[in-house]
N, CA and C atoms of all chains as a GROMACS GRO file, in nm:
protein
  582
    1MET      N    1   0.084  -0.120   0.000
    1MET     CA    2   0.000   0.000   0.000
    1MET      C    3   0.088   0.126   0.000
    2PRO      N    4   0.059   0.226  -0.085
    2PRO     CA    5   0.144   0.346  -0.089
    2PRO      C    6   0.149   0.417   0.046
    3ASP      N    7   0.263   0.481   0.074
    3ASP     CA    8   0.285   0.541   0.205
    3ASP      C    9   0.206   0.670   0.227
    4ASP      N   10   0.161   0.734   0.118
    4ASP     CA   11   0.094   0.864   0.135
    4ASP      C   12  -0.052   0.849   0.175
    5ARG      N   13  -0.095   0.726   0.195
    5ARG     CA   14  -0.237   0.706   0.230
    5ARG      C   15  -0.257   0.723   0.380
    6PRO      N   16  -0.370   0.782   0.417
    6PRO     CA   17  -0.398   0.793   0.561
    6PRO      C   18  -0.411   0.654   0.623
    7ILE      N   19  -0.390   0.645   0.753
    7ILE     CA   20  -0.414   0.519   0.824
    7ILE      C   21  -0.565   0.502   0.834
    8PRO      N   22  -0.619   0.388   0.786
    8PRO     CA   23  -0.764   0.372   0.791
    8PRO      C   24  -0.816   0.364   0.934
    9ALA      N   25  -0.942   0.402   0.951
    9ALA     CA   26  -1.006   0.392   1.082
    9ALA      C   27  -1.007   0.245   1.126
   10ILE      N   28  -1.020   0.224   1.255
   10ILE     CA   29  -0.992   0.093   1.312
   10ILE      C   30  -1.092  -0.015   1.268
   11HIS      N   31  -1.215   0.024   1.236
   11HIS     CA   32  -1.311  -0.078   1.194
   11HIS      C   33  -1.278  -0.133   1.055
   12ASP      N   34  -1.196  -0.058   0.978
   12ASP     CA   35  -1.170  -0.091   0.838
   12ASP      C   36  -1.041  -0.173   0.831
   13MET      N   37  -1.048  -0.302   0.871
   13MET     CA   38  -0.927  -0.378   0.899
   13MET      C   39  -0.891  -0.482   0.794
   14GLY      N   40  -0.965  -0.489   0.684
   14GLY     CA   41  -0.938  -0.590   0.581
   14GLY      C   42  -0.796  -0.578   0.527
   15GLY      N   43  -0.727  -0.690   0.516
   15GLY     CA   44  -0.595  -0.692   0.455
   15GLY      C   45  -0.483  -0.640   0.542
   16ILE      N   46  -0.512  -0.598   0.666
   16ILE     CA   47  -0.408  -0.546   0.753
   16ILE      C   48  -0.333  -0.663   0.818
   17ALA      N   49  -0.198  -0.662   0.802
   17ALA     CA   50  -0.118  -0.780   0.835
   17ALA      C   51  -0.138  -0.827   0.979
   18ARG      N   52  -0.152  -0.733   1.074
   18ARG     CA   53  -0.159  -0.778   1.214
   18ARG      C   54  -0.289  -0.852   1.246
   19PHE      N   55  -0.385  -0.849   1.155
   19PHE     CA   56  -0.508  -0.926   1.177
   19PHE      C   57  -0.511  -1.055   1.096
   20HIS      N   58  -0.401  -1.084   1.027
   20HIS     CA   59  -0.397  -1.207   0.946
   20HIS      C   60  -0.406  -1.330   1.035
   21CYS      N   61  -0.472  -1.431   0.985
   21CYS     CA   62  -0.468  -1.565   1.044
   21CYS      C   63  -0.510  -1.570   1.190
   22THR      N   64  -0.599  -1.485   1.232
   22THR     CA   65  -0.652  -1.500   1.366
   22THR      C   66  -0.777  -1.589   1.354
   23PRO      N   67  -0.792  -1.682   1.448
   23PRO     CA   68  -0.905  -1.774   1.436
   23PRO      C   69  -1.040  -1.702   1.448
   24VAL      N   70  -1.138  -1.757   1.379
   24VAL     CA   71  -1.274  -1.704   1.388
   24VAL      C   72  -1.334  -1.749   1.521
   25GLU      N   73  -1.395  -1.656   1.594
   25GLU     CA   74  -1.458  -1.694   1.722
   25GLU      C   75  -1.597  -1.748   1.695
   26HIS      N   76  -1.618  -1.874   1.733
   26HIS     CA   77  -1.749  -1.936   1.711
   26HIS      C   78  -1.837  -1.932   1.835
   27ASP      N   79  -1.776  -1.894   1.948
   27ASP     CA   80  -1.851  -1.900   2.074
   27ASP      C   81  -1.904  -1.762   2.113
   28GLU      N   82  -1.968  -1.697   2.016
   28GLU     CA   83  -2.019  -1.563   2.042
   28GLU      C   84  -2.123  -1.568   2.154
   29ALA      N   85  -2.097  -1.491   2.260
   29ALA     CA   86  -2.185  -1.496   2.377
   29ALA      C   87  -2.311  -1.412   2.352
   30PRO      N   88  -2.426  -1.457   2.405
   30PRO     CA   89  -2.546  -1.374   2.395
   30PRO      C   90  -2.527  -1.248   2.480
   31PRO      N   91  -2.607  -1.143   2.456
   31PRO     CA   92  -2.591  -1.021   2.534
   31PRO      C   93  -2.612  -1.050   2.683
   32ASP      N   94  -2.529  -0.989   2.768
   32ASP     CA   95  -2.551  -0.998   2.912
   32ASP      C   96  -2.652  -0.889   2.952
   33ALA      N   97  -2.675  -0.874   3.082
   33ALA     CA   98  -2.777  -0.777   3.128
   33ALA      C   99  -2.743  -0.636   3.080
   34PHE      N  100  -2.614  -0.602   3.086
   34PHE     CA  101  -2.572  -0.469   3.040
   34PHE      C  102  -2.603  -0.452   2.890
   35GLY      N  103  -2.566  -0.552   2.811
   35GLY     CA  104  -2.589  -0.547   2.666
   35GLY      C  105  -2.737  -0.532   2.633
   36LYS      N  106  -2.822  -0.604   2.706
   36LYS     CA  107  -2.968  -0.596   2.682
   36LYS      C  108  -3.020  -0.456   2.714
   37LYS      N  109  -2.966  -0.396   2.820
   37LYS     CA  110  -3.009  -0.260   2.855
   37LYS      C  111  -2.969  -0.161   2.746
   38VAL      N  112  -2.846  -0.176   2.696
   38VAL     CA  113  -2.798  -0.085   2.592
   38VAL      C  114  -2.883  -0.101   2.466
   39ASP      N  115  -2.915  -0.226   2.431
   39ASP     CA  116  -2.996  -0.250   2.312
   39ASP      C  117  -3.137  -0.195   2.331
   40ALA      N  118  -3.190  -0.210   2.452
   40ALA     CA  119  -3.324  -0.154   2.480
   40ALA      C  120  -3.322  -0.002   2.464
   41LEU      N  121  -3.215   0.062   2.513
   41LEU     CA  122  -3.200   0.207   2.500
   41LEU      C  123  -3.195   0.247   2.353
   42ARG      N  124  -3.119   0.170   2.274
   42ARG     CA  125  -3.107   0.198   2.132
   42ARG      C  126  -3.244   0.188   2.063
   43GLN      N  127  -3.319   0.082   2.097
   43GLN     CA  128  -3.451   0.064   2.034
   43GLN      C  129  -3.547   0.176   2.073
   44LEU      N  130  -3.540   0.214   2.198
   44LEU     CA  131  -3.629   0.321   2.246
   44LEU      C  132  -3.598   0.453   2.174
   45LEU      N  133  -3.469   0.485   2.163
   45LEU     CA  134  -3.429   0.608   2.096
   45LEU      C  135  -3.467   0.605   1.948
   46ALA      N  136  -3.460   0.485   1.886
   46ALA     CA  137  -3.501   0.472   1.746
   46ALA      C  138  -3.652   0.494   1.732
   47GLN      N  139  -3.729   0.436   1.826
   47GLN     CA  140  -3.875   0.455   1.822
   47GLN      C  141  -3.913   0.601   1.837
   48LYS      N  142  -3.835   0.672   1.917
   48LYS     CA  143  -3.862   0.815   1.940
   48LYS      C  144  -3.803   0.901   1.828
   49LYS      N  145  -3.749   0.837   1.723
   49LYS     CA  146  -3.690   0.907   1.608
   49LYS      C  147  -3.571   0.994   1.648
   50LEU      N  148  -3.502   0.952   1.750
   50LEU     CA  149  -3.387   1.030   1.796
   50LEU      C  150  -3.255   0.979   1.738
   51MET      N  151  -3.253   0.856   1.689
   51MET     CA  152  -3.132   0.805   1.624
   51MET      C  153  -3.164   0.684   1.538
   52THR      N  154  -3.072   0.651   1.446
   52THR     CA  155  -3.087   0.533   1.360
   52THR      C  156  -2.963   0.444   1.377
   53VAL      N  157  -2.973   0.321   1.329
   53VAL     CA  158  -2.856   0.231   1.338
   53VAL      C  159  -2.742   0.282   1.251
   54ASP      N  160  -2.776   0.354   1.144
   54ASP     CA  161  -2.669   0.409   1.059
   54ASP      C  162  -2.588   0.512   1.136
   55GLU      N  163  -2.656   0.593   1.214
   55GLU     CA  164  -2.584   0.691   1.297
   55GLU      C  165  -2.505   0.619   1.406
   56LEU      N  166  -2.566   0.515   1.463
   56LEU     CA  167  -2.496   0.437   1.566
   56LEU      C  168  -2.364   0.384   1.511
   57ARG      N  169  -2.370   0.332   1.388
   57ARG     CA  170  -2.252   0.273   1.325
   57ARG      C  171  -2.145   0.380   1.303
   58ARG      N  172  -2.184   0.497   1.255
   58ARG     CA  173  -2.086   0.606   1.235
   58ARG      C  174  -2.017   0.639   1.367
   59GLY      N  175  -2.096   0.643   1.474
   59GLY     CA  176  -2.038   0.675   1.605
   59GLY      C  177  -1.939   0.568   1.651
   60ILE      N  178  -1.975   0.441   1.629
   60ILE     CA  179  -1.886   0.332   1.670
   60ILE      C  180  -1.755   0.340   1.590
   61GLU      N  181  -1.768   0.366   1.460
   61GLU     CA  182  -1.651   0.364   1.373
   61GLU      C  183  -1.560   0.485   1.397
   62SER      N  184  -1.607   0.585   1.468
   62SER     CA  185  -1.523   0.704   1.491
   62SER      C  186  -1.455   0.698   1.628
   63ILE      N  187  -1.472   0.587   1.701
   63ILE     CA  188  -1.404   0.574   1.831
   63ILE      C  189  -1.254   0.556   1.805
   64PRO      N  190  -1.170   0.637   1.872
   64PRO     CA  191  -1.025   0.623   1.852
   64PRO      C  192  -0.976   0.482   1.886
   65GLU      N  193  -0.872   0.438   1.817
   65GLU     CA  194  -0.827   0.299   1.823
   65GLU      C  195  -0.801   0.249   1.965
   66ALA      N  196  -0.729   0.329   2.044
   66ALA     CA  197  -0.693   0.283   2.179
   66ALA      C  198  -0.818   0.252   2.261
   67GLU      N  199  -0.916   0.342   2.248
   67GLU     CA  200  -1.039   0.325   2.323
   67GLU      C  201  -1.122   0.210   2.266
   68TYR      N  202  -1.121   0.198   2.133
   68TYR     CA  203  -1.201   0.097   2.064
   68TYR      C  204  -1.170  -0.042   2.118
   69PHE      N  205  -1.041  -0.072   2.134
   69PHE     CA  206  -1.003  -0.206   2.180
   69PHE      C  207  -1.019  -0.222   2.330
   70ALA      N  208  -1.025  -0.111   2.403
   70ALA     CA  209  -1.043  -0.121   2.548
   70ALA      C  210  -1.190  -0.143   2.583
   71LEU      N  211  -1.280  -0.108   2.493
   71LEU     CA  212  -1.423  -0.119   2.520
   71LEU      C  213  -1.479  -0.252   2.472
   72GLY      N  214  -1.581  -0.300   2.540
   72GLY     CA  215  -1.653  -0.418   2.496
   72GLY      C  216  -1.752  -0.380   2.386
   73TYR      N  217  -1.815  -0.483   2.328
   73TYR     CA  218  -1.905  -0.461   2.214
   73TYR      C  219  -2.017  -0.361   2.248
   74TYR      N  220  -2.090  -0.388   2.356
   74TYR     CA  221  -2.202  -0.299   2.389
   74TYR      C  222  -2.156  -0.170   2.454
   75GLU      N  223  -2.034  -0.172   2.509
   75GLU     CA  224  -1.977  -0.046   2.558
   75GLU      C  225  -1.951   0.049   2.442
   76ARG      N  226  -1.911  -0.005   2.327
   76ARG     CA  227  -1.893   0.079   2.207
   76ARG      C  228  -2.028   0.138   2.164
   77TRP      N  229  -2.132   0.055   2.170
   77TRP     CA  230  -2.267   0.105   2.137
   77TRP      C  231  -2.302   0.224   2.227
   78LEU      N  232  -2.280   0.204   2.358
   78LEU     CA  233  -2.320   0.307   2.453
   78LEU      C  234  -2.238   0.434   2.432
   79ARG      N  235  -2.109   0.416   2.403
   79ARG     CA  236  -2.021   0.531   2.375
   79ARG      C  237  -2.075   0.609   2.255
   80SER      N  238  -2.117   0.536   2.150
   80SER     CA  239  -2.170   0.599   2.029
   80SER      C  240  -2.304   0.668   2.058
   81ILE      N  241  -2.392   0.599   2.130
   81ILE     CA  242  -2.524   0.656   2.163
   81ILE      C  243  -2.506   0.786   2.241
   82THR      N  244  -2.415   0.784   2.339
   82THR     CA  245  -2.391   0.903   2.420
   82THR      C  246  -2.340   1.018   2.333
   83ALA      N  247  -2.243   0.989   2.247
   83ALA     CA  248  -2.186   1.093   2.160
   83ALA      C  249  -2.294   1.151   2.068
   84LEU      N  250  -2.383   1.063   2.017
   84LEU     CA  251  -2.490   1.110   1.928
   84LEU      C  252  -2.587   1.201   2.002
   85MET      N  253  -2.622   1.165   2.125
   85MET     CA  254  -2.718   1.246   2.202
   85MET      C  255  -2.657   1.383   2.235
   86VAL      N  256  -2.527   1.386   2.261
   86VAL     CA  257  -2.459   1.514   2.285
   86VAL      C  258  -2.454   1.594   2.154
   87GLU      N  259  -2.418   1.526   2.045
   87GLU     CA  260  -2.409   1.591   1.913
   87GLU      C  261  -2.542   1.657   1.874
   88LYS      N  262  -2.654   1.591   1.909
   88LYS     CA  263  -2.786   1.642   1.872
   88LYS      C  264  -2.840   1.741   1.974
   89GLY      N  265  -2.767   1.761   2.082
   89GLY     CA  266  -2.813   1.857   2.182
   89GLY      C  267  -2.924   1.802   2.270
   90ILE      N  268  -2.946   1.670   2.266
   90ILE     CA  269  -3.051   1.609   2.347
   90ILE      C  270  -3.002   1.592   2.491
   91VAL      N  271  -2.874   1.562   2.503
   91VAL     CA  272  -2.811   1.550   2.634
   91VAL      C  273  -2.701   1.655   2.642
   92GLU      N  274  -2.693   1.724   2.755
   92GLU     CA  275  -2.584   1.821   2.771
   92GLU      C  276  -2.459   1.750   2.819
   93LYS      N  277  -2.348   1.784   2.756
   93LYS     CA  278  -2.221   1.718   2.788
   93LYS      C  279  -2.189   1.730   2.938
   94ASP      N  280  -2.229   1.841   2.997
   94ASP     CA  281  -2.195   1.868   3.138
   94ASP      C  282  -2.249   1.764   3.234
   95ILE      N  283  -2.363   1.701   3.199
   95ILE     CA  284  -2.423   1.609   3.295
   95ILE      C  285  -2.358   1.471   3.290
   96LEU      N  286  -2.270   1.447   3.192
   96LEU     CA  287  -2.207   1.316   3.181
   96LEU      C  288  -2.097   1.302   3.285
   97PRO      N  289  -2.080   1.181   3.338
   97PRO     CA  290  -1.974   1.161   3.439
   97PRO      C  291  -1.836   1.177   3.374
   98MET      N  292  -3.521   0.691  -1.693
   98MET     CA  293  -3.508   0.683  -1.546
   98MET      C  294  -3.371   0.732  -1.502
   99SER      N  295  -3.370   0.827  -1.412
   99SER     CA  296  -3.242   0.882  -1.368
   99SER      C  297  -3.168   0.784  -1.277
  100ASP      N  298  -3.242   0.688  -1.218
  100ASP     CA  299  -3.174   0.597  -1.126
  100ASP      C  300  -3.133   0.467  -1.193
  101ALA      N  301  -3.132   0.464  -1.329
  101ALA     CA  302  -3.084   0.345  -1.398
  101ALA      C  303  -2.933   0.333  -1.377
  102PRO      N  304  -2.882   0.210  -1.365
  102PRO     CA  305  -2.737   0.193  -1.345
  102PRO      C  306  -2.658   0.254  -1.461
  103ILE      N  307  -2.551   0.328  -1.431
  103ILE     CA  308  -2.470   0.385  -1.540
  103ILE      C  309  -2.358   0.290  -1.582
  104PHE      N  310  -2.327   0.190  -1.500
  104PHE     CA  311  -2.222   0.093  -1.538
  104PHE      C  312  -2.286  -0.041  -1.569
  105ALA      N  313  -2.243  -0.101  -1.680
  105ALA     CA  314  -2.295  -0.231  -1.721
  105ALA      C  315  -2.198  -0.340  -1.675
  106PRO      N  316  -2.245  -0.465  -1.664
  106PRO     CA  317  -2.152  -0.574  -1.632
  106PRO      C  318  -2.034  -0.573  -1.730
  107GLY      N  319  -1.914  -0.588  -1.676
  107GLY     CA  320  -1.793  -0.588  -1.758
  107GLY      C  321  -1.723  -0.453  -1.763
  108ALA      N  322  -1.791  -0.347  -1.719
  108ALA     CA  323  -1.731  -0.213  -1.723
  108ALA      C  324  -1.611  -0.207  -1.627
  109GLN      N  325  -1.506  -0.138  -1.671
  109GLN     CA  326  -1.389  -0.116  -1.585
  109GLN      C  327  -1.414   0.011  -1.504
  110VAL      N  328  -1.400   0.000  -1.375
  110VAL     CA  329  -1.427   0.114  -1.287
  110VAL      C  330  -1.312   0.132  -1.187
  111ARG      N  331  -1.294   0.257  -1.146
  111ARG     CA  332  -1.196   0.285  -1.042
  111ARG      C  333  -1.271   0.336  -0.920
  112VAL      N  334  -1.232   0.286  -0.803
  112VAL     CA  335  -1.292   0.334  -0.678
  112VAL      C  336  -1.227   0.468  -0.645
  113LYS      N  337  -1.308   0.567  -0.618
  113LYS     CA  338  -1.255   0.700  -0.588
  113LYS      C  339  -1.157   0.693  -0.470
  114ASP      N  340  -1.046   0.764  -0.485
  114ASP     CA  341  -0.942   0.763  -0.381
  114ASP      C  342  -0.976   0.869  -0.277
  115ASP      N  343  -1.086   0.845  -0.210
  115ASP     CA  344  -1.142   0.944  -0.116
  115ASP      C  345  -1.135   0.882   0.023
  116TRP      N  346  -1.091   0.961   0.121
  116TRP     CA  347  -1.068   0.909   0.255
  116TRP      C  348  -1.137   0.996   0.359
  117PRO      N  349  -1.222   0.937   0.443
  117PRO     CA  350  -1.278   1.014   0.555
  117PRO      C  351  -1.166   1.070   0.641
  118GLU      N  352  -1.056   0.992   0.651
  118GLU     CA  353  -0.943   1.034   0.733
  118GLU      C  354  -0.875   1.158   0.675
  119ARG      N  355  -0.896   1.184   0.545
  119ARG     CA  356  -0.835   1.298   0.478
  119ARG      C  357  -0.938   1.411   0.462
  120ARG      N  358  -1.062   1.374   0.430
  120ARG     CA  359  -1.166   1.472   0.397
  120ARG      C  360  -1.228   1.534   0.520
  121GLY      N  361  -1.229   1.462   0.634
  121GLY     CA  362  -1.296   1.514   0.752
  121GLY      C  363  -1.426   1.441   0.773
  122PRO      N  364  -1.512   1.496   0.860
  122PRO     CA  365  -1.632   1.420   0.899
  122PRO      C  366  -1.718   1.380   0.779
  123CYS      N  367  -1.720   1.254   0.751
  123CYS     CA  368  -1.805   1.197   0.646
  123CYS      C  369  -1.808   1.046   0.671
  124HIS      N  370  -1.880   0.974   0.589
  124HIS     CA  371  -1.899   0.832   0.618
  124HIS      C  372  -1.893   0.755   0.486
  125ILE      N  373  -1.773   0.716   0.446
  125ILE     CA  374  -1.755   0.642   0.321
  125ILE      C  375  -1.741   0.494   0.355
  126ARG      N  376  -1.824   0.412   0.291
  126ARG     CA  377  -1.823   0.271   0.329
  126ARG      C  378  -1.748   0.182   0.229
  127THR      N  379  -1.660   0.240   0.147
  127THR     CA  380  -1.574   0.152   0.066
  127THR      C  381  -1.456   0.111   0.153
  128PRO      N  382  -1.421  -0.019   0.156
  128PRO     CA  383  -1.304  -0.060   0.233
  128PRO      C  384  -1.180   0.016   0.186
  129HIS      N  385  -1.090   0.046   0.281
  129HIS     CA  386  -0.972   0.128   0.247
  129HIS      C  387  -0.887   0.066   0.139
  130TYR      N  388  -0.883  -0.069   0.134
  130TYR     CA  389  -0.786  -0.135   0.045
  130TYR      C  390  -0.828  -0.132  -0.102
  131ILE      N  391  -0.950  -0.090  -0.133
  131ILE     CA  392  -0.986  -0.080  -0.276
  131ILE      C  393  -0.991   0.064  -0.325
  132ARG      N  394  -0.968   0.161  -0.237
  132ARG     CA  395  -0.975   0.301  -0.283
  132ARG      C  396  -0.860   0.329  -0.380
  133GLY      N  397  -0.895   0.384  -0.496
  133GLY     CA  398  -0.796   0.411  -0.599
  133GLY      C  399  -0.770   0.291  -0.690
  134ARG      N  400  -0.828   0.175  -0.657
  134ARG     CA  401  -0.804   0.053  -0.735
  134ARG      C  402  -0.905   0.039  -0.848
  135THR      N  403  -0.862  -0.032  -0.952
  135THR     CA  404  -0.948  -0.058  -1.067
  135THR      C  405  -1.004  -0.199  -1.058
  136GLY      N  406  -1.133  -0.210  -1.087
  136GLY     CA  407  -1.199  -0.341  -1.085
  136GLY      C  408  -1.300  -0.351  -1.199
  137THR      N  409  -1.371  -0.462  -1.200
  137THR     CA  410  -1.468  -0.489  -1.306
  137THR      C  411  -1.608  -0.504  -1.247
  138VAL      N  412  -1.702  -0.432  -1.305
  138VAL     CA  413  -1.841  -0.446  -1.260
  138VAL      C  414  -1.892  -0.586  -1.293
  139VAL      N  415  -1.945  -0.655  -1.193
  139VAL     CA  416  -2.003  -0.787  -1.216
  139VAL      C  417  -2.152  -0.773  -1.245
  140ARG      N  418  -2.221  -0.699  -1.160
  140ARG     CA  419  -2.364  -0.678  -1.182
  140ARG      C  420  -2.416  -0.566  -1.092
  141PRO      N  421  -2.516  -0.492  -1.140
  141PRO     CA  422  -2.586  -0.399  -1.050
  141PRO      C  423  -2.676  -0.480  -0.957
  142LEU      N  424  -2.691  -0.435  -0.835
  142LEU     CA  425  -2.767  -0.511  -0.733
  142LEU      C  426  -2.898  -0.442  -0.696
  143GLY      N  427  -2.927  -0.328  -0.760
  143GLY     CA  428  -3.045  -0.252  -0.722
  143GLY      C  429  -3.003  -0.121  -0.658
  144ALA      N  430  -3.103  -0.039  -0.619
  144ALA     CA  431  -3.074   0.093  -0.562
  144ALA      C  432  -3.116   0.095  -0.416
  145PHE      N  433  -3.030   0.153  -0.334
  145PHE     CA  434  -3.054   0.158  -0.188
  145PHE      C  435  -3.019   0.296  -0.136
  146ALA      N  436  -3.080   0.332  -0.024
  146ALA     CA  437  -3.054   0.463   0.037
  146ALA      C  438  -2.904   0.481   0.062
  147ASN      N  439  -2.854   0.599   0.033
  147ASN     CA  440  -2.712   0.629   0.044
  147ASN      C  441  -2.667   0.627   0.192
  148PRO      N  442  -2.582   0.531   0.230
  148PRO     CA  443  -2.542   0.522   0.370
  148PRO      C  444  -2.464   0.644   0.418
  149GLU      N  445  -2.405   0.716   0.322
  149GLU     CA  446  -2.327   0.835   0.358
  149GLU      C  447  -2.420   0.941   0.419
  150ASP      N  448  -2.544   0.946   0.369
  150ASP     CA  449  -2.645   1.038   0.424
  150ASP      C  450  -2.712   0.980   0.548
  151LEU      N  451  -2.745   0.850   0.543
  151LEU     CA  452  -2.814   0.786   0.656
  151LEU      C  453  -2.733   0.802   0.784
  152ALA      N  454  -2.601   0.798   0.772
  152ALA     CA  455  -2.515   0.805   0.890
  152ALA      C  456  -2.526   0.938   0.963
  153PHE      N  457  -2.575   1.042   0.891
  153PHE     CA  458  -2.592   1.174   0.953
  153PHE      C  459  -2.740   1.212   0.961
  154ALA      N  460  -2.829   1.114   0.943
  154ALA     CA  461  -2.974   1.136   0.948
  154ALA      C  462  -3.020   1.242   0.848
  155ARG      N  463  -2.953   1.247   0.733
  155ARG     CA  464  -2.996   1.340   0.628
  155ARG      C  465  -3.089   1.264   0.533
  156PRO      N  466  -3.171   1.337   0.452
  156PRO     CA  467  -3.248   1.268   0.348
  156PRO      C  468  -3.150   1.189   0.260
  157ALA      N  469  -3.183   1.062   0.232
  157ALA     CA  470  -3.086   0.975   0.165
  157ALA      C  471  -3.142   0.923   0.033
  158PRO      N  472  -3.109   0.991  -0.079
  158PRO     CA  473  -3.155   0.941  -0.209
  158PRO      C  474  -3.097   0.803  -0.238
  159LYS      N  475  -3.171   0.724  -0.317
  159LYS     CA  476  -3.123   0.589  -0.348
  159LYS      C  477  -3.010   0.596  -0.450
  160ARG      N  478  -2.915   0.505  -0.435
  160ARG     CA  479  -2.800   0.496  -0.526
  160ARG      C  480  -2.786   0.351  -0.568
  161THR      N  481  -2.739   0.331  -0.691
  161THR     CA  482  -2.719   0.194  -0.739
  161THR      C  483  -2.598   0.132  -0.671
  162LEU      N  484  -2.617   0.008  -0.627
  162LEU     CA  485  -2.509  -0.069  -0.564
  162LEU      C  486  -2.463  -0.174  -0.664
  163TYR      N  487  -2.332  -0.200  -0.668
  163TYR     CA  488  -2.277  -0.297  -0.763
  163TYR      C  489  -2.191  -0.400  -0.691
  164HIS      N  490  -2.183  -0.518  -0.749
  164HIS     CA  491  -2.075  -0.610  -0.717
  164HIS      C  492  -1.958  -0.574  -0.808
  165VAL      N  493  -1.844  -0.543  -0.749
  165VAL     CA  494  -1.724  -0.509  -0.827
  165VAL      C  495  -1.615  -0.610  -0.791
  166LEU      N  496  -1.551  -0.665  -0.895
  166LEU     CA  497  -1.451  -0.770  -0.876
  166LEU      C  498  -1.310  -0.713  -0.894
  167PHE      N  499  -1.221  -0.745  -0.800
  167PHE     CA  500  -1.082  -0.699  -0.804
  167PHE      C  501  -0.990  -0.820  -0.801
  168GLU      N  502  -0.870  -0.804  -0.860
  168GLU     CA  503  -0.768  -0.908  -0.843
  168GLU      C  504  -0.713  -0.896  -0.702
  169GLN      N  505  -0.702  -1.008  -0.635
  169GLN     CA  506  -0.661  -1.002  -0.494
  169GLN      C  507  -0.511  -0.975  -0.472
  170PRO      N  508  -0.419  -1.044  -0.545
  170PRO     CA  509  -0.277  -1.031  -0.507
  170PRO      C  510  -0.226  -0.886  -0.497
  171PRO      N  511  -0.256  -0.797  -0.595
  171PRO     CA  512  -0.201  -0.661  -0.581
  171PRO      C  513  -0.266  -0.582  -0.467
  172ILE      N  514  -0.384  -0.622  -0.425
  172ILE     CA  515  -0.454  -0.545  -0.322
  172ILE      C  516  -0.403  -0.581  -0.183
  173TRP      N  517  -0.392  -0.710  -0.155
  173TRP     CA  518  -0.353  -0.753  -0.020
  173TRP      C  519  -0.209  -0.805  -0.014
  174ASN      N  520  -0.137  -0.796  -0.127
  174ASN     CA  521  -0.001  -0.851  -0.131
  174ASN      C  522   0.002  -0.996  -0.086
  175GLU      N  523  -0.098  -1.070  -0.125
  175GLU     CA  524  -0.100  -1.213  -0.095
  175GLU      C  525  -0.196  -1.281  -0.191
  176GLY      N  526  -0.190  -1.410  -0.196
  176GLY     CA  527  -0.278  -1.486  -0.283
  176GLY      C  528  -0.209  -1.523  -0.414
  177LYS      N  529  -0.278  -1.603  -0.494
  177LYS     CA  530  -0.224  -1.650  -0.621
  177LYS      C  531  -0.291  -1.575  -0.735
  178PRO      N  532  -0.222  -1.566  -0.852
  178PRO     CA  533  -0.288  -1.507  -0.968
  178PRO      C  534  -0.421  -1.576  -0.993
  179GLY      N  535  -0.525  -1.501  -1.019
  179GLY     CA  536  -0.656  -1.560  -1.040
  179GLY      C  537  -0.744  -1.548  -0.916
  180ASP      N  538  -0.683  -1.526  -0.799
  180ASP     CA  539  -0.763  -1.501  -0.678
  180ASP      C  540  -0.829  -1.364  -0.691
  181THR      N  541  -0.949  -1.354  -0.641
  181THR     CA  542  -1.022  -1.228  -0.657
  181THR      C  543  -1.086  -1.186  -0.524
  182VAL      N  544  -1.122  -1.059  -0.519
  182VAL     CA  545  -1.198  -1.003  -0.406
  182VAL      C  546  -1.321  -0.935  -0.465
  183MET      N  547  -1.439  -0.970  -0.418
  183MET     CA  548  -1.560  -0.903  -0.468
  183MET      C  549  -1.617  -0.816  -0.356
  184VAL      N  550  -1.646  -0.690  -0.390
  184VAL     CA  551  -1.692  -0.594  -0.290
  184VAL      C  552  -1.818  -0.526  -0.343
  185GLU      N  553  -1.912  -0.497  -0.253
  185GLU     CA  554  -2.030  -0.418  -0.290
  185GLU      C  555  -1.994  -0.271  -0.278
  186VAL      N  556  -2.010  -0.197  -0.388
  186VAL     CA  557  -1.972  -0.055  -0.389
  186VAL      C  558  -2.086   0.026  -0.452
  187PHE      N  559  -2.117   0.139  -0.391
  187PHE     CA  560  -2.220   0.227  -0.447
  187PHE      C  561  -2.165   0.306  -0.566
  188GLU      N  562  -2.256   0.338  -0.658
  188GLU     CA  563  -2.219   0.402  -0.784
  188GLU      C  564  -2.143   0.534  -0.766
  189HIS      N  565  -2.184   0.614  -0.665
  189HIS     CA  566  -2.119   0.745  -0.651
  189HIS      C  567  -1.980   0.735  -0.592
  190TRP      N  568  -1.935   0.615  -0.556
  190TRP     CA  569  -1.797   0.597  -0.509
  190TRP      C  570  -1.710   0.539  -0.621
  191LEU      N  571  -1.768   0.528  -0.743
  191LEU     CA  572  -1.696   0.471  -0.857
  191LEU      C  573  -1.682   0.574  -0.968
  192GLU      N  574  -1.576   0.560  -1.047
  192GLU     CA  575  -1.562   0.639  -1.170
  192GLU      C  576  -1.514   0.547  -1.281
  193ARG      N  577  -1.543   0.585  -1.406
  193ARG     CA  578  -1.504   0.501  -1.518
  193ARG      C  579  -1.351   0.494  -1.526
  194ALA      N  580  -1.297   0.376  -1.544
  194ALA     CA  581  -1.150   0.362  -1.548
  194ALA      C  582  -1.099   0.378  -1.692
   0.00000   0.00000   0.00000
């Protein structure tokens, strides 16, 4: 790959050598209680027309690499949902911990 | 019809060398490894709402999606001659090669 290209965002990992030959995980765990709550929140916000899965995905894909790997699957969702609500002015950044 | 596919099966196309990492806030869903690469249109797949707009909750006009075939070895620096990679790419991310 030419050197003048930007480093792709972390979700865009096809063909990157450090991800070569890693085994496929077949034991995908069902959502735990935290995951179910996050998904319920996402569905509720979608019903209220406050966000879509496409926006959720953009938010997940914009998480910086270091943080991306430190977060769990549904933690990334929650991080994206929070950023979207702040971006839309629905939640004030000041009230976040 | 304005939404008829502009590329026919067999057409040579180049994926626009456009990077969210370079352009700023936007949402391009072409994998990084095919940007700037030339491939062959296999078939149009129909028209779908533009994910680039959906990601920002903007009105999203439908765009034609294609199966585009690329030679694998020059893209990933691996594989044998004849190996290929097929990717779904929207029409507005392609230009005639």
